[in-house]
Backbone as numpy.savetxt, mean C-alpha at the origin, in Angstrom:
# Nx Ny Nz CAx CAy CAz Cx Cy Cz
-15.77 -4.07 -14.83 -14.94 -3.21 -13.98 -14.42 -2.02 -14.78
-15.33 -1.36 -15.47 -14.95 -0.18 -16.23 -14.51 0.93 -15.28
-13.34 1.51 -15.55 -12.86 2.62 -14.72 -13.76 3.83 -14.90
-14.00 4.54 -13.81 -14.82 5.74 -13.85 -14.23 6.77 -12.89
-14.70 7.98 -12.98 -14.23 9.04 -12.08 -15.42 9.69 -11.41
-15.16 10.27 -10.25 -16.19 10.98 -9.51 -15.54 12.16 -8.80
-16.22 13.28 -8.79 -15.72 14.45 -8.06 -16.18 14.35 -6.62
-15.23 14.24 -5.70 -15.54 14.25 -4.28 -15.24 15.63 -3.73
-15.49 15.85 -2.46 -15.22 17.17 -1.90 -13.73 17.43 -1.70
-12.89 16.39 -1.85 -11.44 16.60 -1.69 -10.74 16.65 -3.04
-10.91 15.62 -3.86 -10.27 15.56 -5.18 -11.18 14.80 -6.14
-10.87 14.88 -7.41 -11.50 13.98 -8.39 -10.82 12.62 -8.27
-11.61 11.57 -8.14 -11.04 10.23 -7.93 -11.47 9.27 -9.02
-10.51 8.49 -9.50 -10.81 7.38 -10.39 -10.97 6.11 -9.56
-11.82 5.20 -10.03 -12.01 3.96 -9.29 -12.65 2.92 -10.20
-12.53 1.67 -9.78 -13.26 0.58 -10.41 -14.15 -0.04 -9.34
-15.30 -0.56 -9.75 -16.18 -1.19 -8.77 -17.02 -2.26 -9.45
-17.52 -3.15 -8.62 -18.43 -4.17 -9.10 -19.22 -4.70 -7.91
-20.47 -5.09 -8.16 -21.25 -5.79 -7.17 -22.20 -4.91 -6.38
-23.04 -5.58 -5.61 -24.00 -4.93 -4.72 -23.93 -5.61 -3.37
-24.15 -4.82 -2.33 -24.09 -5.37 -0.98 -23.22 -4.51 -0.10
-22.80 -5.03 1.06 -21.90 -4.27 1.94 -20.64 -3.85 1.20
-20.18 -2.62 1.49 -19.05 -2.07 0.73 -17.71 -2.52 1.28
-16.79 -2.80 0.37 -15.39 -3.11 0.70 -14.53 -2.17 -0.13
-13.76 -1.33 0.55 -12.92 -0.32 -0.08 -11.48 -0.82 -0.08
-10.84 -0.85 -1.26 -9.54 -1.49 -1.45 -8.49 -0.45 -1.82
-7.46 -0.29 -0.99 -6.45 0.76 -1.15 -5.11 0.15 -1.57
-4.63 0.56 -2.73 -3.38 0.01 -3.26 -2.15 0.71 -2.70
-0.97 0.21 -3.07 0.28 0.77 -2.60 1.13 1.34 -3.72
2.43 1.40 -3.51 3.39 1.98 -4.44 4.31 0.88 -4.99
4.53 0.83 -6.31 3.93 1.63 -7.37 2.82 0.82 -8.07
1.59 1.07 -7.69 0.44 0.35 -8.24 -0.67 1.34 -8.59
-1.81 0.81 -8.99 -3.04 1.57 -9.16 -4.18 0.67 -8.70
-5.40 1.08 -8.93 -6.55 0.24 -8.61 -6.49 -1.11 -9.30
-5.74 -1.22 -10.37 -5.61 -2.48 -11.11 -5.02 -3.59 -10.24
-4.33 -3.21 -9.17 -3.75 -4.21 -8.28 -4.82 -5.09 -7.63
-6.06 -4.60 -7.58 -7.16 -5.32 -6.90 -8.11 -5.99 -7.89
-7.69 -6.19 -9.13 -8.57 -6.73 -10.16 -9.17 -8.08 -9.75
-8.36 -8.93 -9.11 -8.85 -10.25 -8.72 -9.84 -10.16 -7.56
-9.59 -9.25 -6.63 -10.45 -9.13 -5.45 -11.78 -8.47 -5.79
-11.78 -7.48 -6.67 -13.03 -6.83 -7.05 -14.00 -7.85 -7.62
-13.53 -8.70 -8.50 -14.40 -9.71 -9.11 -14.88 -10.72 -8.08
-13.97 -11.21 -7.24 -14.34 -12.25 -6.27 -15.29 -11.72 -5.20
-15.04 -10.51 -4.71 -15.92 -9.94 -3.69 -17.31 -9.68 -4.24
-17.39 -9.19 -5.48 -18.70 -8.95 -6.08 -19.48 -10.25 -6.22
-18.82 -11.29 -6.66 -19.48 -12.59 -6.80 -19.96 -13.12 -5.45
-19.26 -12.75 -4.38 -19.62 -13.22 -3.04 -20.68 -12.36 -2.38
-21.16 -11.32 -3.07 -22.26 -10.54 -2.52 -21.87 -9.21 -1.91
-20.69 -8.70 -2.27 -20.24 -7.42 -1.73 -20.10 -6.39 -2.85
-20.10 -5.12 -2.48 -19.82 -4.04 -3.41 -18.34 -3.68 -3.25
-17.53 -4.10 -4.19 -16.09 -3.89 -4.12 -15.72 -2.62 -4.87
-14.97 -1.74 -4.21 -14.59 -0.44 -4.78 -13.09 -0.27 -4.61
-12.39 -0.11 -5.71 -10.94 0.07 -5.67 -10.58 1.41 -6.29
-10.25 2.41 -5.48 -9.89 3.72 -6.04 -8.42 3.77 -6.47
-8.14 4.63 -7.43 -6.78 5.10 -7.64 -6.52 6.09 -6.51
-5.51 5.83 -5.71 -5.22 6.72 -4.60 -4.74 8.08 -5.12
-4.81 9.08 -4.27 -4.35 10.43 -4.62 -2.96 10.36 -5.25
-2.81 10.97 -6.43 -1.53 10.98 -7.11 -1.33 9.86 -8.10
-2.31 8.98 -8.25 -2.18 7.80 -9.11 -3.31 7.72 -10.13
-3.02 7.10 -11.26 -4.04 6.71 -12.22 -4.93 7.85 -12.64
-6.25 7.64 -12.53 -7.23 8.63 -12.95 -7.55 9.65 -11.86
-6.98 9.47 -10.68 -7.23 10.43 -9.60 -6.32 11.65 -9.73
-6.73 12.73 -9.10 -5.95 13.97 -9.17 -4.58 13.81 -8.52
-3.64 14.57 -9.05 -2.27 14.60 -8.51 -1.97 16.03 -8.06
-2.35 16.42 -6.85 -2.06 17.78 -6.39 -0.57 18.08 -6.49
-0.21 19.34 -6.80 1.20 19.66 -7.05 2.07 19.76 -5.81
1.47 20.05 -4.65 2.26 20.32 -3.45 2.54 19.04 -2.67
3.79 18.87 -2.23 4.15 17.73 -1.38 3.28 17.69 -0.13
2.96 18.86 0.41 2.19 18.95 1.66 0.78 18.38 1.53
0.32 18.13 0.32 -1.04 17.64 0.12 -1.12 16.11 0.08
-0.08 15.45 0.57 -0.05 13.98 0.54 0.16 13.38 1.94
-0.26 14.10 2.96 -0.17 13.53 4.30 -1.21 12.42 4.44
-1.02 11.57 5.46 -1.98 10.50 5.68 -3.36 11.06 6.02
-3.41 12.27 6.58 -4.70 12.90 6.86 -5.43 13.25 5.57
-4.69 13.70 4.55 -5.30 13.96 3.25 -5.84 12.66 2.64
-5.06 11.59 2.74 -5.46 10.34 2.08 -6.66 9.73 2.78
-6.66 9.72 4.12 -7.83 9.23 4.84 -9.04 10.10 4.50
-8.83 11.40 4.41 -9.92 12.29 4.02 -10.51 11.93 2.66
-9.63 11.52 1.73 -10.11 11.09 0.42 -11.02 9.87 0.53
-10.67 8.93 1.41 -11.48 7.72 1.56 -12.86 8.06 2.12
-12.90 8.96 3.10 -14.19 9.39 3.66 -14.99 10.12 2.59
-14.33 10.99 1.84 -15.02 11.76 0.80 -15.56 10.84 -0.29
-14.85 9.78 -0.60 -15.34 8.83 -1.60 -16.58 8.10 -1.10
-16.55 7.67 0.16 -17.75 7.04 0.73 -18.94 7.99 0.65
-18.72 9.25 0.99 -19.81 10.23 0.96 -20.32 10.42 -0.47
-19.41 10.51 -1.42 -19.81 10.73 -2.81 -20.61 9.56 -3.36
-20.33 8.35 -2.84 -21.04 7.15 -3.28 -22.23 6.84 -2.37
-22.51 7.74 -1.43 -23.64 7.60 -0.50 -23.54 6.31 0.32
-22.34 6.06 0.85 -22.09 4.88 1.67 -21.81 5.33 3.10
-22.48 4.75 4.06 -22.28 5.15 5.44 -21.06 4.47 6.06
-20.82 3.21 5.70 -19.69 2.48 6.25 -19.10 1.55 5.19
-17.89 1.08 5.45 -17.25 0.11 4.57 -16.20 -0.66 5.36
-15.87 -1.84 4.88 -14.67 -2.54 5.32 -13.52 -1.97 4.51
-12.42 -1.67 5.17 -11.27 -1.05 4.50 -10.13 -2.05 4.41
-9.60 -2.22 3.21 -8.53 -3.18 2.94 -7.38 -2.43 2.29
-6.15 -2.70 2.72 -5.01 -2.03 2.11 -3.77 -2.88 2.08
-2.94 -2.65 1.07 -1.63 -3.28 0.97 -0.57 -2.20 0.80
0.61 -2.43 1.42 1.72 -1.49 1.30 1.26 -0.14 1.86
1.40 0.97 1.13 0.94 2.25 1.63 -0.56 2.23 1.92
-1.29 1.43 1.15 -2.72 1.30 1.42 -3.00 0.72 2.79
-2.09 -0.14 3.30 -2.25 -0.68 4.65 -2.04 0.40 5.69
-1.06 1.26 5.48 -0.85 2.38 6.40 -2.09 3.27 6.44
-2.64 3.57 5.27 -3.86 4.37 5.21 -5.00 3.66 5.95
-5.11 2.35 5.75 -6.19 1.59 6.39 -6.08 1.63 7.91
-4.89 1.42 8.46 -4.72 1.48 9.91 -5.07 2.87 10.44
-4.61 3.91 9.75 -4.86 5.26 10.24 -6.33 5.64 10.12
-6.99 5.17 9.07 -8.42 5.42 8.93 -9.20 4.73 10.05
-8.76 3.52 10.42 -9.40 2.81 11.54 -9.20 3.57 12.84
-8.04 4.20 13.01 -7.77 5.06 14.17 -8.73 6.25 14.20
-8.79 6.94 13.06 -9.45 8.25 13.02 -10.96 8.16 12.91
-11.46 7.19 12.12 -12.88 7.17 11.82 -13.49 5.76 11.98
-13.47 5.23 13.19 -14.10 3.93 13.40 -15.60 3.96 13.18
-16.18 5.17 13.12 -17.62 5.28 12.82 -17.92 5.00 11.36
-16.90 5.12 10.47 -17.13 4.92 9.03 -16.56 3.61 8.52
-15.67 3.00 9.29 -15.06 1.74 8.85 -15.35 0.66 9.89
-16.03 -0.40 9.46 -16.48 -1.44 10.38 -15.51 -2.61 10.48
-14.47 -2.61 9.67 -13.45 -3.64 9.74 -12.26 -3.21 8.91
-11.08 -3.75 9.24 -9.87 -3.38 8.52 -9.01 -4.61 8.28
-8.54 -4.74 7.04 -7.59 -5.79 6.67 -6.35 -5.11 6.11
-5.21 -5.33 6.74 -3.95 -4.72 6.32 -2.99 -5.79 5.86
-2.32 -5.55 4.76 -1.35 -6.48 4.20 0.02 -5.83 4.12
1.03 -6.56 4.53 2.45 -6.18 4.43 2.92 -5.23 5.53
2.09 -4.26 5.92 2.50 -3.27 6.92 1.69 -3.47 8.20
2.33 -3.88 9.30 1.60 -4.08 10.55 1.27 -2.76 11.24
0.35 -2.81 12.18 0.08 -1.66 13.03 1.25 -1.46 13.97
1.75 -0.23 14.08 2.90 0.08 14.92 2.58 1.24 15.84
3.18 1.27 16.99 3.10 2.43 17.86 3.93 3.57 17.30
3.68 4.77 17.78 4.42 5.93 17.28 5.85 5.91 17.80
6.86 6.03 16.93 8.24 6.06 17.39 8.53 7.33 18.17
9.59 7.34 18.99 9.87 8.51 19.83 10.43 9.70 19.06
10.94 9.48 17.86 11.50 10.57 17.06 10.98 10.43 15.63
11.10 11.48 14.81 10.64 11.40 13.42 11.29 10.22 12.68
10.55 9.56 11.80 11.07 8.37 11.14 12.38 8.55 10.40
12.57 9.69 9.71 13.80 9.84 8.93 15.04 9.92 9.81
14.86 10.14 11.11 16.02 10.14 12.01 16.38 8.72 12.45
15.51 7.78 12.17 15.76 6.38 12.54 16.33 5.59 11.37
15.92 5.93 10.14 16.30 5.16 8.97 17.82 5.14 8.79
18.37 3.98 8.41 19.83 3.87 8.29 20.39 4.55 7.05
21.60 5.09 7.19 22.34 5.64 6.05 23.82 5.50 6.33
24.58 5.30 5.28 26.04 5.24 5.36 26.60 6.17 4.27
27.92 6.22 4.17 28.53 7.02 3.12 28.22 6.46 1.73
27.96 5.15 1.66 27.75 4.50 0.37 26.27 4.31 0.02
25.39 4.24 1.02 24.00 3.90 0.74 23.08 4.47 1.81
21.79 4.52 1.47 20.77 4.98 2.40 19.49 4.18 2.17
18.67 4.07 3.20 17.41 3.35 3.05 16.57 4.03 1.97
15.82 3.22 1.23 15.04 3.74 0.10 14.13 4.90 0.50
13.60 4.89 1.72 12.71 5.97 2.15 13.46 7.31 2.23
14.75 7.26 2.53 15.56 8.48 2.52 15.88 8.90 1.09
16.15 7.93 0.23 16.41 8.22 -1.18 15.20 8.92 -1.82
14.01 8.59 -1.37 12.80 9.17 -1.94 12.50 10.59 -1.43
13.24 11.09 -0.45 12.88 12.36 0.18 13.11 13.58 -0.71
14.17 13.61 -1.47 14.54 14.80 -2.25 13.74 14.84 -3.55
12.89 15.84 -3.75 12.12 15.92 -4.99 13.01 15.90 -6.23
12.54 15.19 -7.25 13.14 15.10 -8.58 14.25 14.05 -8.69
14.84 13.63 -7.58 15.93 12.66 -7.67 15.40 11.29 -8.08
14.50 10.72 -7.28 13.94 9.41 -7.62 13.10 9.49 -8.89
12.38 10.60 -9.09 11.57 10.74 -10.30 12.45 10.57 -11.54
13.62 11.20 -11.54 14.48 11.14 -12.71 14.88 9.71 -13.03
15.18 8.92 -12.00 15.56 7.53 -12.23 14.37 6.67 -12.63
13.27 6.78 -11.91 12.13 5.90 -12.14 11.42 6.18 -13.46
11.45 7.43 -13.92 10.71 7.79 -15.12 11.55 7.69 -16.39
12.82 7.30 -16.25 13.69 7.16 -17.42 13.17 6.08 -18.36
12.70 4.98 -17.80 12.11 3.87 -18.57 11.05 3.25 -17.68
9.80 3.68 -17.84 8.75 3.29 -16.91 8.50 1.79 -16.93
8.53 1.19 -18.10 8.32 -0.25 -18.18 9.39 -1.02 -17.43
10.64 -0.64 -17.62 11.74 -1.31 -16.92 11.63 -1.09 -15.41
11.29 0.13 -15.00 11.14 0.43 -13.57 10.11 -0.49 -12.93
8.95 -0.63 -13.56 7.89 -1.45 -12.98 8.26 -2.93 -12.98
8.87 -3.40 -14.05 9.31 -4.80 -14.07 10.30 -5.07 -12.95
11.26 -4.19 -12.78 12.29 -4.38 -11.75 11.70 -4.38 -10.35
10.90 -3.37 -10.03 10.38 -3.26 -8.66 9.38 -4.36 -8.36
8.46 -4.62 -9.30 7.43 -5.63 -9.05 8.04 -7.02 -8.94
9.04 -7.32 -9.75 9.68 -8.63 -9.65 10.52 -8.74 -8.38
11.34 -7.74 -8.10 12.31 -7.85 -7.01 11.65 -7.92 -5.64
10.43 -7.37 -5.49 9.74 -7.45 -4.20 8.74 -8.60 -4.14
8.69 -9.41 -5.20 7.73 -10.51 -5.25 8.34 -11.80 -4.72
7.49 -12.77 -4.49 7.97 -14.08 -4.08 8.79 -14.76 -5.14
8.61 -14.37 -6.42 9.37 -14.96 -7.51 10.88 -14.71 -7.37
11.25 -13.66 -6.66 12.66 -13.34 -6.49 13.36 -14.29 -5.53
12.61 -15.13 -4.82 13.22 -16.13 -3.95 13.02 -15.85 -2.48
13.45 -16.82 -1.69 13.32 -16.71 -0.23 14.22 -15.59 0.29
13.80 -15.00 1.41 14.58 -13.94 2.02 14.78 -14.21 3.49
15.94 -13.84 3.96 16.26 -13.95 5.38 16.74 -12.58 5.85
16.71 -12.37 7.15 17.27 -11.13 7.70 18.73 -11.01 7.27
19.11 -9.87 6.74 20.48 -9.66 6.28 20.76 -10.21 4.89
19.71 -10.69 4.20 19.86 -11.25 2.86 20.44 -10.20 1.92
21.34 -10.62 1.06 21.96 -9.70 0.11 21.24 -9.68 -1.24
20.12 -10.41 -1.35 19.35 -10.40 -2.58 18.94 -8.97 -2.92
19.11 -8.53 -4.19 18.69 -7.18 -4.55 17.27 -6.91 -4.07
17.08 -5.76 -3.47 15.85 -5.51 -2.73 15.45 -4.05 -2.89
14.35 -3.77 -3.61 13.98 -2.38 -3.83 13.50 -1.69 -2.56
13.27 -2.47 -1.51 12.83 -1.87 -0.26 13.94 -1.96 0.79
15.18 -1.85 0.33 16.32 -1.89 1.21 17.22 -0.68 1.01
18.51 -0.91 1.09 19.47 0.17 0.98 19.73 0.50 -0.49
19.81 1.81 -0.77 20.00 2.30 -2.13 21.39 2.89 -2.27
22.12 2.43 -3.27 23.46 2.93 -3.52 23.42 4.40 -3.90
24.25 5.21 -3.23 24.32 6.63 -3.58 24.92 6.82 -4.97
25.66 5.85 -5.42 26.33 5.95 -6.71 25.47 5.41 -7.85
24.77 4.31 -7.60 24.07 3.62 -8.68 22.56 3.79 -8.66
21.99 4.28 -7.55 20.56 4.47 -7.49 19.81 3.21 -7.08
18.50 3.25 -7.21 17.62 2.18 -6.75 17.60 0.99 -7.68
17.57 1.24 -8.99 17.24 0.19 -9.94 18.43 -0.60 -10.47
19.63 -0.03 -10.41 20.78 -0.64 -11.07 21.01 -2.10 -10.70
20.85 -2.51 -9.42 21.15 -3.91 -9.10 19.98 -4.86 -9.31
18.82 -4.38 -9.74 17.64 -5.22 -9.77 17.47 -5.94 -11.11
17.03 -7.19 -11.10 16.80 -7.91 -12.36 15.62 -7.34 -13.11
15.70 -7.34 -14.43 14.63 -6.82 -15.28 13.80 -8.00 -15.77
12.92 -8.51 -14.90 12.16 -9.71 -15.20 10.68 -9.48 -14.98
9.86 -10.29 -15.62 8.42 -10.26 -15.39 8.08 -11.32 -14.35
7.41 -10.95 -13.25 6.97 -11.97 -12.31 5.90 -12.86 -12.96
5.79 -14.09 -12.49 4.89 -15.06 -13.11 3.43 -14.62 -13.07
3.05 -13.84 -12.05 1.65 -13.48 -11.86 1.22 -12.23 -12.62
2.16 -11.59 -13.32 1.87 -10.35 -14.03 1.90 -10.61 -15.53
0.76 -10.41 -16.21 0.71 -10.60 -17.65 1.22 -9.36 -18.37
1.51 -9.51 -19.65 1.93 -8.37 -20.45 0.84 -7.29 -20.48
-0.42 -7.73 -20.51 -1.52 -6.76 -20.51 -1.60 -6.01 -19.19
-1.37 -6.72 -18.07 -1.35 -6.06 -16.77 -0.24 -5.01 -16.73
0.94 -5.39 -17.19 2.06 -4.45 -17.18 1.75 -3.24 -18.04
1.13 -3.45 -19.20 0.78 -2.33 -20.07 -0.20 -1.38 -19.38
-1.11 -1.93 -18.58 -2.06 -1.10 -17.85 -1.32 -0.18 -16.88
-0.35 -0.74 -16.15 0.44 0.06 -15.23 1.30 1.09 -15.97
1.93 0.66 -17.05 2.79 1.58 -17.80 2.00 2.78 -18.29
0.80 2.51 -18.82 -0.04 3.59 -19.32 -0.39 4.59 -18.21
-0.70 4.05 -17.02 -1.06 4.92 -15.90 0.11 5.80 -15.48
1.31 5.20 -15.32 2.45 5.98 -14.84 3.06 6.85 -15.93
2.82 6.51 -17.20 3.25 7.40 -18.27 2.48 8.71 -18.22
1.25 8.66 -17.72 0.42 9.85 -17.59 0.75 10.65 -16.34
0.88 9.97 -15.20 1.06 10.67 -13.92 2.50 10.84 -13.50
3.40 9.97 -13.99 4.73 9.90 -13.41 4.67 9.29 -12.02
5.78 9.34 -11.30 5.86 8.72 -9.98 5.82 9.74 -8.83
5.71 11.02 -9.16 5.82 12.05 -8.14 4.75 11.92 -7.05
3.51 11.67 -7.46 2.45 11.56 -6.46 2.73 10.47 -5.45
3.10 9.29 -5.94 3.40 8.19 -5.03 4.59 8.47 -4.15
5.61 9.11 -4.68 6.80 9.43 -3.90 6.49 10.48 -2.82
5.50 11.32 -3.08 5.15 12.34 -2.10 4.57 11.75 -0.81
4.05 10.53 -0.85 3.61 9.87 0.38 4.82 9.70 1.31
5.95 9.28 0.75 7.16 9.09 1.56 7.69 10.42 2.09
7.48 11.49 1.33 7.99 12.80 1.74 7.17 13.41 2.87
6.11 12.74 3.28 5.29 13.19 4.40 5.47 12.32 5.64
6.45 11.44 5.64 6.61 10.54 6.79 6.83 11.31 8.09
7.72 12.29 8.08 7.97 13.07 9.30 6.77 13.94 9.64
6.12 14.50 8.63 4.94 15.33 8.89 3.81 14.48 9.47
3.65 13.26 8.95 2.64 12.37 9.52 2.92 12.11 11.00
4.20 11.90 11.31 4.60 11.64 12.70 4.19 12.82 13.60
4.38 14.03 13.11 3.99 15.21 13.90 2.47 15.28 14.06
1.74 15.09 12.97 0.29 15.23 12.99 -0.39 14.13 13.80
0.22 12.96 13.84 -0.39 11.83 14.52 -0.16 11.83 16.02
0.53 12.83 16.52 0.77 12.90 17.97 -0.54 12.87 18.75
-1.58 13.44 18.19 -2.88 13.47 18.88 -3.48 12.08 19.05
-3.00 11.12 18.25 -3.55 9.76 18.30 -2.61 8.79 19.03
-1.56 9.30 19.62 -0.63 8.42 20.36 -1.38 7.67 21.45
-1.23 6.36 21.47 -1.88 5.54 22.48 -3.29 5.09 22.13
-3.86 5.64 21.06 -5.21 5.23 20.65 -5.14 3.85 19.99
-6.02 2.96 20.40 -6.03 1.61 19.84 -6.99 1.53 18.65
-6.75 0.56 17.79 -7.68 0.26 16.71 -8.73 -0.67 17.30
-9.95 -0.17 17.42 -10.99 -0.88 18.18 -12.00 -1.61 17.30
-11.76 -1.68 16.00 -12.68 -2.40 15.12 -12.06 -3.75 14.74
-12.87 -4.71 14.28 -12.32 -6.01 13.87 -11.23 -5.83 12.82
-10.16 -6.60 12.95 -9.00 -6.42 12.08 -8.36 -7.75 11.75
-7.62 -7.76 10.65 -6.87 -8.94 10.22 -5.60 -8.45 9.53
-4.51 -9.18 9.73 -3.23 -8.83 9.11 -2.73 -10.01 8.27
-2.20 -9.70 7.09 -1.61 -10.70 6.21 -0.26 -10.20 5.71
0.67 -11.13 5.53 1.96 -10.77 4.96 2.53 -11.99 4.24
3.20 -11.74 3.13 3.84 -12.81 2.39 5.08 -13.31 3.12
5.28 -14.60 3.08 6.46 -15.20 3.72 7.75 -14.60 3.17
7.74 -14.21 1.89 8.92 -13.66 1.25 8.84 -12.13 1.09
7.97 -11.51 1.85 7.87 -10.05 1.81 9.18 -9.44 2.26
9.66 -8.48 1.48 10.92 -7.83 1.81 10.87 -7.13 3.17
9.67 -6.69 3.57 9.54 -6.00 4.85 9.89 -6.87 6.04
9.68 -8.18 5.89 9.98 -9.07 7.02 11.47 -9.20 7.29
12.31 -8.75 6.36 13.76 -8.80 6.59 14.25 -7.62 7.41
13.40 -6.61 7.60 13.80 -5.45 8.40 13.98 -5.90 9.85
15.12 -5.60 10.48 15.33 -6.03 11.86 14.20 -5.58 12.78
13.66 -6.51 13.55 12.60 -6.19 14.50 11.20 -6.27 13.94
11.05 -6.49 12.62 9.71 -6.46 12.02 8.84 -7.61 12.53
9.38 -8.78 12.67 8.58 -9.91 13.16 8.13 -9.66 14.60
8.95 -9.00 15.38 8.56 -8.66 16.75 7.43 -7.62 16.74
7.46 -6.71 15.78 6.39 -5.71 15.65 5.07 -6.41 15.31
5.14 -7.37 14.40 3.94 -8.13 14.04 3.38 -8.86 15.27
4.27 -9.49 16.03 3.83 -10.24 17.22 3.27 -9.32 18.31
3.68 -8.04 18.28 3.26 -7.10 19.34 1.97 -6.35 19.01
1.31 -6.71 17.91 0.11 -5.97 17.51 -1.11 -6.13 18.42
-1.37 -7.30 19.02 -2.64 -7.49 19.73 -2.99 -6.40 20.75
-2.06 -5.90 21.58 -2.46 -4.82 22.50 -2.87 -3.53 21.78
-2.33 -3.30 20.58 -2.68 -2.11 19.81 -3.98 -2.30 19.02
-4.28 -3.58 18.73 -5.45 -3.92 17.92 -6.21 -5.02 18.66
-7.00 -4.67 19.67 -7.62 -5.69 20.52 -8.52 -6.67 19.79
-9.11 -6.27 18.67 -9.99 -7.17 17.92 -9.28 -7.79 16.71
-7.95 -7.91 16.79 -7.20 -8.57 15.72 -7.58 -10.05 15.68
-8.16 -10.48 14.57 -8.66 -11.85 14.46 -7.55 -12.84 14.12
-6.68 -12.44 13.20 -5.60 -13.33 12.76 -4.43 -12.50 12.25
-3.23 -13.10 12.31 -2.06 -12.62 11.58 -1.60 -13.79 10.73
-1.76 -13.65 9.42 -1.55 -14.76 8.50 -0.28 -14.53 7.68
0.59 -15.51 7.67 1.77 -15.49 6.80 1.50 -16.42 5.62
1.57 -15.88 4.41 1.22 -16.63 3.21 2.47 -17.24 2.59
2.53 -18.54 2.57 3.71 -19.27 2.10 4.05 -18.92 0.66
5.32 -18.61 0.42 5.83 -18.42 -0.93 5.57 -17.07 -1.56
4.73 -16.25 -0.94 4.37 -14.97 -1.54 5.33 -13.87 -1.10
5.41 -12.84 -1.93 6.20 -11.66 -1.59 5.31 -10.50 -1.18
5.68 -9.32 -1.64 5.07 -8.07 -1.15 3.72 -7.76 -1.79
3.42 -8.35 -2.94 2.22 -7.97 -3.70 1.14 -9.03 -3.55
0.76 -9.31 -2.31 -0.15 -10.41 -2.01 -1.42 -10.45 -2.87
-2.16 -9.36 -3.04 -3.41 -9.45 -3.80 -3.20 -9.92 -5.24
-2.03 -9.64 -5.79 -1.75 -10.05 -7.17 -1.04 -11.41 -7.22
-0.16 -11.66 -6.27 0.60 -12.91 -6.27 -0.24 -14.11 -5.86
-1.07 -13.94 -4.83 -1.86 -15.05 -4.30 -3.33 -14.66 -4.16
-3.97 -14.35 -5.29 -5.37 -13.92 -5.22 -6.29 -14.99 -4.64
-5.95 -16.27 -4.84 -6.79 -17.33 -4.29 -6.85 -17.25 -2.77
-5.70 -17.09 -2.13 -5.65 -17.00 -0.67 -6.27 -15.71 -0.19
-5.90 -14.60 -0.80 -6.42 -13.29 -0.37 -7.93 -13.24 -0.52
-8.47 -13.71 -1.63 -9.92 -13.68 -1.84 -10.65 -14.49 -0.77
-10.14 -15.68 -0.48 -10.79 -16.53 0.51 -10.78 -15.87 1.88
-9.64 -15.28 2.26 -9.52 -14.64 3.57 -10.41 -13.41 3.65
-10.42 -12.57 2.61 -11.23 -11.35 2.64 -12.72 -11.67 2.72
-13.17 -12.63 1.96 -14.60 -12.97 1.97 -15.00 -13.54 3.32
-14.16 -14.39 3.88 -14.47 -14.95 5.21 -14.52 -13.85 6.26
-13.55 -12.95 6.22 -13.52 -11.84 7.18 -14.75 -10.95 7.02
-15.04 -10.56 5.76 -16.14 -9.64 5.51 -17.48 -10.23 5.94
-17.65 -11.51 5.80 -18.91 -12.16 6.19 -19.09 -12.22 7.70
-18.01 -12.03 8.44 -18.10 -12.15 9.90 -17.95 -10.82 10.61
-17.86 -9.73 9.88 -17.77 -8.40 10.49 -19.16 -7.91 10.87
């Protein structure tokens, strides 16, 4: 799984790949890189698939365009199509976790001719809200939802880049199943919850290594973010309202390709009020949804926390698409 780069018609992209056969494209989230799919790339290749895990725009070996406007979901989906073209692939199964899941759902919306199946983890398919997302997110005098904290350029960057190793340990541990069970309204420190205006995102989080992350894995991530910083990944959040505007043309469009959803039982996203109802409401939006799987004991980083379960589910799904 030697990392390599390729110039596509949109950006230069870094990626890892292994295997021959039908293509499976794996999209990571924040704050990760293609390394998040190390277990799946090996397992899919052994099962007879060509597994390809790119560094998404703004991450790792891929280009980091300077403008916030260049990180809309339309740009990211365009990158996935451009990568398929550069690798001379007509179609692929698209898999995503966290932001990668959002990209996967939108790619299934926009280009069902290029993606023959979609597997989304952590983020369910949702209908378009009636107003821009940042007008819905909660804020008080003392705190604001993390997505609002990420909106102002340079603010989150200054905190997250102060000590990259500590930042990654804190976020990866606090959103993992290792941090413990979560309930709606849980006061457990949560990087995907409310951020103190006084103390920032990281101050309340434990500085621990999750059981599933080795020192070598952490070093791989640290090296990547020491080169790129966090700006590229944060720019995805800064396009939430713009995505809402651009996606108006797709309002009411269903995902018509075979699909599967997975989420960790301890995923921080499930504590958001109404999230379980959103998961239950997916079938009308995704008529070919095969399963919605809740993985016992896992948190937000399913491909890394429970590679045994994820690998088995992905291979079974891919063989039946």
